[in-house]
N, C-alpha and C positions, 0 to 999 in steps of 0.2 A: 464783653463781660470781664471784669478785673479778676484774674485767676486767683490771686491770693485771697481776696475778700469773698470771692464767689464760692470757693470750695466749701466753706462752713455753712453758708445759707442753702446751697444745693443739697448738701449732706443732711441738713435739718429737714428740708422739704421731702427728701426721699424717705427719711426716717418716719415722718408723719404720714407719708403715703402708704406705709406698710401697716398703719394702725387699723384696728378693727372698728374703731369709732368713726362713723361717717362724718361727724361734725369736725373731726380733725383731718380725715382722709380727703374729703371733697375740696377744701381750700388748697391743700397741698397739691392735689392733682391739677387744679386750675393754674396754680403758680408755675408748676413744671411745664404745663402746656404753653404758657406765655414765654417761657425761657427757650423753648424749642428752636426758635429762629434767631436767638442771640448768638453773636460770634463768641466762641470760646466755651459754649455750653458743653459740647461733646468732648472737649479736652478735659473739662472738669469731671465728666462722667467716666472717662477713661482712667483718670487718676483714682477715682473712688472705687471702681470695680477691680482695679489692680492692687488695691490696698487690702491685703489678706487679714489685717487686724480688725477691719470693720465687720459689722453684723452681716451675716450671710444673706438675709432677706433684703437688706439695703443694697448690697452689691448686686444681687440678682436683678433688682428693679433697675439699677443703673445700666446693666447690660441690656435689658429689654428696651429702655428708652433710647439707648444708643442704636440698637438694632432697628427700631422703628424709624429713627431719624435717617438712616441710610436710604430706606425706601422713599422718604419724602424729600430729602434735601441734598443728597449726595450728587445727583446728576447736575451738570453745569447749567442745563436749561430750566431746572426746577425753580419755582418761586422761593425766595429766601435761601438760595443754594449756598452751601458752605464755600468759603474762599479756598483757592488752590493752596495757599500757604497752610491753612489749618488742616486740610486733607493730607498734605505731605507730612505734617507733624503727627497726625493721628495714625497714618499708615505705619510710620516708624515706631510709634508707641505700641501698636498692636502686636508687633513681632519682636519686641526686645527680649522677652523671656516667656518660656512655656512651662510655667511651674504652678499653674492654678491647682490648689489642693482639693477643691470641691467639684465632683464629677459633673453635676448638673450645670454649674456655671461654666466649667471647661467646655462642655458641649455647646452652650449658647455662644461663647466667645468664638469657638471654631466656626459656627454657622455665621456669625457676624463677620468674621474675616472673609468667609466665602462670599458673602453678599458684596463686600467691597471688591473682592477679586473679580466677581462677575462683571463689574463696571470698569475696573482699572487695570486688570492683569491681561497681558504682560506690558502694555505700553507705558502706563503711568506707574506701574509697580513691578518692574523687572526683577527686583531683588527678592520678591516673595518666595518663589519656588526654590531658588538656591539656598535661602536661609532655612526653609522647611526641611530640605534634604540634609543639610548640615546638622540640624537639630535632631533629626531622626537617627542619624549615625551616632549621636552622643551616648555616653555611658550612663548618664543619670537616668534612672528608670522612669521617674515622673515626667521629666522633660521629654524623653523619648516618646512616651505614650501620648502626651498632649500635642506634640508636634505631628505625630502620626495621625491623631484624631483630626487635627486641622488640615493636614495633607489630604485626608479622605474627603472632608467636606468641600475643600477647594476643588479637588478633582471632580467630584460629583456635580458641583455647580457649573464648572466650565464645560463638562460633557453634555449638560442639558441645553446649551445654547445651540440654536438651529440655523442661524444665518450662515451662508456659504463661507464668508470670510472668517467668522468665529470658528467654524468647524475646521478650516484649514489651520488656524492658530492652535486649536486643540490637538490636531494631528501632528503639528510640529513639536508641541510639548510632549506628546506621547512618544514620538520616536526618540526624543532626547532623554527621557527618564525611564523608558520601559525596562531597559536592562537592569537599572538600579532597583526598580519596583519588584522585578522578578527575584533578584538576589535577596532583597529584604524579606519578601514572602517566604522564600526557601529557607532562609536563616531562622526566622521565627518558628516556622513549621518544624524544622529539625530539632530546635530547642524544646518545643512542646513535646514532641514524640519521645525524646530522651528523658525528659522530666516525668512524663506520665508512666513510662515503663520503669522508671526508678521509684515510682509511687510518691513523688514529691508534688502533691496536688496543688499546694499554694503557689509554687513557682510555675507549675504547668498552667494554672489558671491565668497568671499574668502573661505568659507567653502566648496562650491561646487568644487572649484579648488582642495582642499585637498581630497575631496571625490573621484574625478576623478582619482587623482594620486594613492590613496590607492587602488582603485578598479583595476587600471592597474596592480599594484603589485599582487593583489589577483588573477587576471586572469592568470598571468604567473605561480604563485605557484600552482593554482588549476589544470591547464591543464598539466603542465610539471613536477610537483613536487611529484607526487605519482604514483607508479606502479599499484596499485589496489585501486583507490580512493573510490570505492563503499564501502570499508570496513572502511573508516575513517568517523566517525560521524560528525566531524567538517566540512569536505569538503562537505558532502551531506547536512548538515545543512545550509551551506552558499548557495549552489545551490538552495535549496528550498526557502531560504529567498529572492533570486533574484526576484522571481515572485512577492512577496509582494512589494519589493522595486520598481520594474518596475511600478506597479499599482500606487504607491504613486507618483512617478516622473511624470507619465503621467497625473495624476490629477493636479500636479504642473503646467504642461503646460497649462491646462485650467485656472488655477488660475492666472498665470502671464500674459497670453495673448501673442500675436505674437511680440509686440514691446518692451518687457522687455529686460533689459540689460543681464539678466540671460538666456534668451531663447536659444541662440546659444549653450552655454555650457551645458545647461539642455538637449538639444537634443543629444549632443555628449555623455553625460553620459548614456542616455537611449540606444543609439546605442551600447555603450560599454557593457552594461548589456546583450544585445542580442548576442554580440560577445562572451561573456563568455559561454553562452549556446551553440552557434554554434561550437565554438572551442572544448568544452568538448565533444559534440556529435561526432565531426570529429575524435578526438584522442582516445576517450574512449566510443565507441558505446555501449558496454555491460554494462559499469558502468552507462550509461545514461538511461537504461531501466526503472528504477523507476521514471524517470522524463518525460517519453513519454506522459503519460496521461495528466499531468499538462501542458506540453508544447503545446500539441495540443489544449487543452481547452483554454489556454491563447491566442495562436495565432489566432485560428479560431474565438474566441469571438471578438477580436479587429479588425480583418480584414473582417469578413463575417457577423457580426451582428451590431445592432445599438450601442453596447457598445463602439465602437471606435469613434463614431461621435464626432467631436469637440476636440478630444485629439490626434488623430494619425496624423502623417506626413509621407511624401512619403518614406524617407529612413527607417523609422521604419516599414512601411508596407512591404517594400522589404525584410527586415530582417526576419519578421514573415513568409513571404512566403517561404523564403529560409529554415527556420526551418521546416516548414511543408514538403517541398520538400525533405529535407535530411532524414526526418523520413520515408516518403513514399518510397523513393528510396533505402534506406540503405540495402545493401546485408546481413548485420548481422541480420536483422530483418525479413528475408524471410526463411521459412522452406525449407529443401531440397525437391527435387521431390519425393523422397521416404521418407515419414514422419519418419520412424524408424531411418534414418540417420541424422535427424536434431538434432542440439544442443538444450539443454533445454532452454538456453537464447533466441535462435531464436524463439522457439515455444511460449515462454512467451511474447516476443515483438510482435509477429504476433497476438497473442490472444488480447493484449491491443489495437492494431491498428484495428483489426476486430470489437472489441466491440465499438470503438469510431466511425469508419467510417460506420455508419448505413446508410440505404437508404435515410432517410430524411436529414441527415447531408451532404451526398455526393450530393444529389439533390440541396440543398441550396448552397453549395460551387460552384458546376458546373454552376448553373444559375447566381449566383452573379458574378463569374469570367467573364462570357460572357456579362451579361447585365449591369454590373457596371464598371468593370476594363478594358474591351475591348473597351468601347466606346471612340471614339476620343474626346479629351478634347478641351475646347475653345482655349487653347494655341496652340494646334496642328492644329486646323482648321484655326486659325489666321496665323500660319506659312505657311500653305498650300497656303493661299491667298497672303501673303507678300513675301515669299521666297520658291516657289514651288520646286526648285531644292534641297535645303537643306532638305525639307520635304521628297522628293522622295528617297534620298540616305542616310537618317539618319542611323548612324551606329547601328547595333544590333548584330554584330557578337562577336566572342571571349567570354570573360568572362563577357560581359556587363549585362547578366541576373542577376548577383549577385548584381548589383548596381543600375540599372535603372528599373523603375516600369513596363513599357510596356513589354520589353523582359522578365523580371522576371515573370510577370503574364502569359505570353504565355508558358514559360517553365514549370511553375507549372501546368497549365492546361493540357499540354501534358503528364506530369508525372502522374498526377491523372487519366487522361483519360486512359492512358495505363494500369495502375494497377487496375482500376475499370470500365473498358469499358462496362461490362454487365449492370451496373447500369446507367452509364452516357450516353450511346448511345441513349436510348429512350428519355432521357431528351433533348438532342441536336436535335434529329429528330423532336421532338414536337415543339421546338422553330423554326425550319425551316418551319414546316407545317403551323405555325401561320403567316408566312410572305410570303405565296405564292402570285404570281401575282405582277404587278408593284406597287410600293409604292407611295402614294400621295406626290408630291414634296412640298406641303404646310405643311407637317408634318415632320419637321426636326428631331424630336426625333425618329420617326419610321425609317427614313433613317439611322440614326446613329445605331439603333438597328439591322437593316438588315446588315449593314456593319460589326458589331460585330459578328453576328451569322455566316455570310459567312466566316469571318476570322477563327472562330472556326472550321467550316467544312473543310477549307483548311488545317489548322494545323493538324487536326486529320484524314487526308485523308487515311493513311495506316490502321488506326484502323477501319475506316468506310467502308473498301473495300467490305465486304459482305452485308452491310446494305443500301448502296446507289447505285441506278442504275444511274451512273453519265451521261452516254450517253443520256438517256431519259431526265434527268434533264437539261442537256445542250440544247437539242433540244426544249424541251417544255417550259422551264422557263428562263434559263440564256440568251439564244439568244435574247429573247424579251426584257430583262433588258438592254442589250447592245444597243438596238435600240432607247432607250429613250434618246433624245438629250438635254433635259433641263439642264441648267447650274448647278442646285442643284443636279442633278442626277449623277454628275461626281463621287461622293463618291461611288456609286454602280457600275458604269462602271469600275472604277479603281479596285474595290474589286473583281468584277466578273472575269476580265481578269487575276488578280493575282490568284484567286481561280482555274481557268483553268490550270494555270501554276503549281499549287501544285498537281493537279490530273493527269497531262499529262502522268507521268511515272507510275501512279498507276492503272488507269482504264480509257482508252480513245481509242475507236475503231479507227483503222487505216483509215477506209473509211470516217471518219468524219474530217480528217485532212484538205482536201480542203475547207470545210466549215469554219474551224478555221482560215485558211489563209485569207479567205474573211473578217472575223471579224478583224484579225490583220491589214489587209490593211485599213479597215475602221477606226479603232481606232488610227492608226498611223497618221491619219489626224484630230483627235479629237481636239477641241479648247483648251482643258486643257493640260498643259505641263506634269503634274503628270501622267495623264492617258497615255500619249504617252510614257513616260519613263517606266511605269509599263508594257505596251504592249511590248516594246522592250525586257524587261527582260523575259516575258513569251515566246517571240519568241526564245530567246536563249535556254530556257528550252525545247522548242519544237524541235528545230533542233539538240539539244544535245542528244535527247532521242533515245533509241535503236530502236524504231519503225519508226524513220524518214526515208522517202523515197524521194530521190532527184527528181524523175520524178513527184511526186505529188506537189512539191514545185516550180518547174521550171516556170510554167505559172505566178507565182506571184513574181518571183525573181527580175525582173527589177524594178517593182513598189515599192516593199518593200525595196529593197536596196537603191533606190533613196530617199525614205522617211527617212530611217535610216541616210543617209548622211545629209539630211536637219536637222534632230534632232541633229546630232553631231555638225553642224555649229551653231545651235541656242542656245544650252546650253552653259553656261559660267563657271560654277564651275568645278574645276579640277576633283573632284570625279565623277561628272555626265559624263564628257567627257570620263573618264576611263571606266565607266559602259557601255556607248554606244559603245565605241571602242571594248570592250570585246564581245558585241553582234555582231558587224560587223566582228570581227575576226572569231567568231564561224560560222557565215554564210559562209564566204569565205572558211573556212576549210572544211565544209561539202559539198559545191557544187563544190569545186576545180576548174577545168579549165572552168566550165560553167560560172564562174564569169567574165571572160575576157572582154566581151563586155560592162560591166557596171561599171568598176572601174576607168574610166578616171577622173571623178571629184574628187574622193577620192585621187587619185595619185597626182593631182594638189594641193589639200588642205593640205596633210600631211606635206610637207615642212614648210608651214606657221605655222601649229600647233606645229611642232617640235621647231620652233624658239620661239613661244610664251610660250612654256613650259620649258624654260631654268631653271627656279627656281623650277620646279615640277618634280623631278626625277621619282616618281611613275607613273605620266602621261606619261613620256617618256618610261617607261617600257611597258606600255600599247600600245604605238605607235610601239615599237619594236616587240611586239607580233603580232600586226596587219600586220606589214611588213613581218614577217616570213610567215604568212598564204598567204599574197598577192603574195610574190615571188613564193611560192609553187603553187598557182593558176595560175600565169602568165607563169610559166616555162621559156623557153628561151626568151620570150618577156620581162622578168624582166630586161634585159640589158638596156631597155629604162629608167629604174629608176636609173641607176648608178650615174648620177650627184648628186642626193640626197642621194641615198642608201649608196654609198661607204664612204662619209664623216661621215655618221651616224655610220657605222661600225667602222671606224677609231677612232672616239671619244669614243665610248662605250667600246672598247677593249684596250684603251691606259691607262696603269696602272699609268702613270704620271699625268693623268687628274682626279681631285676629283670625278666626276660623275661615274667613273668606278665601284665604290663600289656598286652602285645600278644597273648599266646597264650591267655589264660584262656578267652575265649568259645569258641574252636574246641577248646581242650583239654578243656573240660567236655563239649562235644558228642561228642568222640571217646571220652571216658570212658563216657558214657552208651551209645553204640552198641556199645562193646566189651562192656559188661555185658549188654546186650540180646541179643547174639549169642554170649555165652560158654556153652559146654556145661556147665561146672562151675566152681565156685569154686576158686581156687588161693591159696596163702598170700600170693603177691606181689600178686595182685589185691585181696585183703582188706587188705593193708598200706597200699595207696594211700589208703584212707579216712582215714588220719591227717591228710590235707590238709583234710578237710571242716570240722571245727570252725571253723578260721580263715575259711573261705569263707562259712559261715553268719553269722559275726560281721560280715562285710563288708556284709551285707544289700543287695547290689547288684542290678542288673537281671537277674543270672544266678541269682537265688534259685530261680526255678521249675525251672531245669535241675538245680540242686543237690537239690531235693526228688525229682525224677525219678530221680536217681542213687541216693538213699537207697532209694526204692521198688524200684529194679532189684536192689539188694543183698538186699532182703527176699525178692523172688521167687526170687533165685538160691540163697540159702542162709540162710534166716532164723535158724536155730539158731546157727550159727557167728557170723553177723554180730551178732546181738543180744547174744550172750555177750561179744563183744569190744568193742562200741561203744555199746550201748544207754545206758549210764550217761552217757558224754560227750554223746551225742546228746540225751538227756533234758535235760541242763543247758543245751545250746545252745537247745533248743526253749523251755525256761522263760524264758530271756533274750529270745528273739525275741518271745514272746507278750506281753511287757511293752510293746512299742512296735512294733506291726505293723498293717497295714490288715486289714479284714475278709477280703479276698481272700487275703492272706498267712496269716491265721489258719486259713482253710479248708485251705490247702496243708499246713500243719503237722499239722492234725488228720487229714487224709487219710493221712499217713504212719502215724499211730497206728492208724487204721482198717485199713490194709493189714497192719500187723504183727499185729493181732488176727485178721485173716482167715487169714494164712498160718500163724500159730502162736498159737492162742487162749490157751493157758496161759502160755507164755513171754512173749508180747506183753503180756498184762495185768500180769504180774509186773514186766517191765522198764520199762514206761511208767506204772507205778503213780502216780508223783508228779504226772502230768498229769491223772489221771482225776477227782480231787475237783473240779477246776475245770469239767470237763465235766458232772459231776453237778449242781453248783450252777447251771451255765448252763441246764440243763433245768428245774430247779425254779423258777428265777427267770424263766423264759420269755424266753430270748434273743430279741431283737427282729429280728436280721438273719436272714432265712429260710434262707440257704445255710449259715450257721454252725449254726443250730438243726438243720437236716437232718443235718449231719455229726455233731453231738453225739448225735443219736438213732441214727445208724448205728453209732457207737462203742458206745453203751450197749446197742444191740441185739445186737451181737457178744458183749459180756461176759455179758449175761443169758442168751442162747441157748446159748453154747458154753463158758461158764465160770461156772456158776451159783454155785458156792461162793465165787468171788472177788466176785461181785455181792453176796452176802450179807454178806461181810466189809466191802465198801465201804459198803453201806447202814448197817451198824453204826457204822462210822467217821463217816459223815456225820451220823447221828442224834445221835452224841455231840457233834460239832462244832456242830451247829445247836440242841442242847438240845431235840430233839424225840423222840417215840416212833417206833420203826422203822416201825410200821404206818402211822402218820400220814404219815411221809415217803414211804413207798412209794405211798400213795394220791395224794400230790401229784405224784409222778413219772408215775404212770399217767394221771392227769387231764390233766397238761400234754401228755403223749404223744398222747393222743386229740385234744386241742384243736389241737395243732400238726401233725397228720398231713398237712395240706394243704401244709405247708412242704416235704415230701419229694416230689420230682418223679420221681426215678429208680425204675422198677418194681422193680429188685432190692432197693433199700432199703425200699420199701413192703412187699414180701413179707417181708423180714427183720424188720421191725417187728411184723408180725402173728405170725410164728413165735415171736419173742421174747416177746411178751405172752401168747401161748397157752401158752408153756412154763411160765407161772405156774400153769396148771391141771394136774391137779385140785387144788383147795385148799379148806380149810374156813375160811380166813382171811376174816373178815367184810369187811375193807377190799377184798380182791380181788373178793369176791362183790358188793360194793357198786359196783365199777367194771366188773362183768361186761358190762353193756350197751355201754359204750364199747369194750371189747375185741372184742365181737362186731361192732360197727360197723366197726372197723379191719379185721377179718378179711373182712367182706363186700366192703369197698372193695378190698382186695388181691385177693380172688378175681375181682372184675371186671377187675382189671389183668392177671392172669396166666392166666385160664382161657379157652381157645378151644373153640368147639363143633365137633365132627366132623359135617360136613353129612350124611354117610351114616348114622351111627348115632344122631345127635341127642344124644350124650353129650358131657360136658365133660372136657377134660384140661389139665393144667398145662403151659403152653408153655415154661416156664423149665427144665424138667427136661432133664438131659443124661445119657445112659446110657453113652456111649463116646466115645473120641477119634478123630476122622477127620481125615486129612490133606486139606486142601482141594485141589480141582482148580483149577489156575490157567491163565489164558491167558498168552501170551508177554509181554504188557505189564503183567501184574500182579506185584506184588512178593511173593515167598514169605514165609511167616510166619517171624519171628525165633525164636530159642530161647526168648526171654521170652514170645512169643505162645503157644508150646507149653506153657511152664510154667503160664501163666495158665489154659489150657484144662484141663490135668491137675488144677490146684488147684480149678477149678470143679466137677470131678467129685466132689470130696470136700466141697464147700461145701454146707451145708444149703439154701441158696437154690436150688441147682441139683440137689440130690440128694434132697430131701424134697418130696413132693407136698403142697402146701398144702391141697388138698381132703381128702386122706387124714389129714393132721395135725389139721385142724379136727375131722373126724369122730371121730378117736380121742380127742382131748382132751375133747370134749363127752360122749362115751360114758363116759370115765373119771370126769368130773365127776358125771354122772348116777348111775354106780355108787356113787360115794362118798356122795352126798346122798340117794339114793333118788328114785323117780319123782316123788312128790308135791312134795318140796322143789325138785327140779330144774325141774319144771313151773312152779312159782311163780317161780323164777329166770328162766326163759325169758320169762315174762310181763312182765318188766321191759324186754324188748327190743321195739322198734317192730315192729308186725305185718308191715309191708311188708318190713322187714329179714329177719324170720323166714321170710317167703315166699321171698325171694331166696336165703336160705341153704339152705332145703330144696331149691330147684331145683338149686343147685350140688352138693348132696350126694346127689342121686338116684342110685340104683344101687349105693350103698355099704352 
């Protein structure tokens, strides 16, 4: 690219690319894309974004194109890689001056330089760090800031490299510049403190920005730059200085007040100081041991004593709590069960912790956590009144304990309680004792305190198992609390029903369940929405519990289910609807068919909710889950849902529709249960299968469910299904088998096996293209046992139930292999006998013996030559399937099924699906379950004897091991 002529055309293209008019924008973007691989393009971009006279948007875009180009073309091995000459020129151009006036562009340039540094520093770019350090020392304010900004991004990027060689290089860098970084941080910090106390806020803000950047650099160097930082005096000196600086900066917060221009950046810096400690503790727990005492004293002082009043803020309190939590919970600080096996560092850390966490300290922490931090705030109470749904479902999951005060407080409480339960249990029980009996509704502070204490008892349920008789407390105290109907007492009603939910799986007598259902029924009609939502959640925990008994719940089912449905209609937030739907799903799942009389309203409402939730895919997932349990509960009656159900399945499993990303897994599950519970095929149900080829092509983790769906169609209506879809399915399977694991191969082959089982003639015809590979696999002696077992299962079906097709397949394979048919048949029988041990399922073992016996009677010399092996397989199978009648001493085939019986079920057992019934009826016609192996062996041997004559047959039997003959005769006694 000619540099002189190129600058103007690239500048013009960049200018057009910032246009709002797509007619101008698109061609410009395309032109820039074409230039990306042209030599000299990035040199032009460098000149453009370094020219401060040009439009900011154009310069911004030039930086972005340059930055993206580093990812694509900077590495030497990349296609269209930049030449070494151009890269040398670009590196030099990037660090000629640090005077970018626009903050956002300066940050992007710093990131860009860091990306190059990641690839080239220090080997190809040894001058980068010295130039940055020199520029940071400069007197020019802007240049100093921009160089420091770049220094930070370079340090951050180099610290993130994880290969051993890269880490050694970073450690070399750290040891070389650590002293300078410390003095830089110290200098800017002192400047800031002097300026803030002199009330020069403008200068202070500038110094604070530099303090923050230099501290960010030090954080990366300290945490990632030293293998054994405890042996470096400068590192440990810096970490100890952090505590003093934190105190100074917290005092600055008091000094400047909440409205100061410095306040936001001041708080950011304080948080960064705590991050230094937390990161160092995470990466170097042993090196942190000398800092444990100081960290605990500092954090506990600011969070649990008056020292923090007026200076602390929420995020800082959270960080301090995380520091305490990480020290308390750290495995490196716990001695081994056998003290002699403990590391000296662990013992030392444990000793420091034990000395710090005295009885008075723990008591104060425990009491203050509950009585101060557990109290609902004015903001939370206002939210309860103004937006009860958001209050009820406020997110507290995942990693939120690290960042949000309430969940962080609760996690800290749990960790401290778990580690020091002997000390804290009496403290908590004492707080409970002081709150016995109903609380006066005119004393809001007492109500809040009771809410907090009950919260603590709920969180610590597992720890308090031996110390609280919850059943008695429930009957004597909590039931009475739930009957106080005053508006202000809703705090306690909501907390008590939550508390019961926490204890339900810990300690709650089964015979108290009906009393609890009465309570739930009452609270589901509470005037307060939050109480109703909390009650629904406790209901879910109750029915989900191991001790749940359907018969206890049935008297309340109709009323509670109706109230749940009312709640679902009443709530408006997506999250709340999901929460209530999960409860409904759980109830339906547990009571199963007992739900049928009560779901009419829900069935009518779900289509409306589905339509309303078009923009809310997670709510649609919850609806799908509900539908899954609903179909299972309704069984064959679910066919009445098809007008709504089938379009839902169609949309959820159509990979051309964007929502499938969210809905596919649940949609496939719904599709499967719909088929399993369908009484008969319908054209609409059959039509949905058009979605399947694209799903099989995806080869995703949902492949197993896809195969189950195919199998369900085969059981439901093999003829119609195979006639419509076998051809496309066969194509999909052929593609899949080219690149699939052994387990996946087995799944594909099982589908073919089931097709042959439900429709031997049509199945063999439709899946004919797959059968030669099965045949070859048997002859070649497939090494993977499960695949070989499935091959033999398929061939057994063909041989036994479609012998003419087997003959034509044998002819085809003999032609392809240039072998005689008899020779090939002999190879198949020989391998079958040899690999019989690969078959573990008794059904398949019996099938193999029936299939090979079906070759008899025969005058074929090859079959007679393999007679001994066939008899061997038959005797093995007889051992598998024959059971002795102890009264008569005779044997009978235990796999025979003569008629279909509806199973007798207890209340907690799930009834058979329609598919279960179809499988049973199919089994009645299956030779494996309808033909007596004993009788079949006898008849085939008799027929062989009749064909050969007694003398020749006797000679044939003499080829069989005498012990096998004896066992065979024993099985055939009485026939």
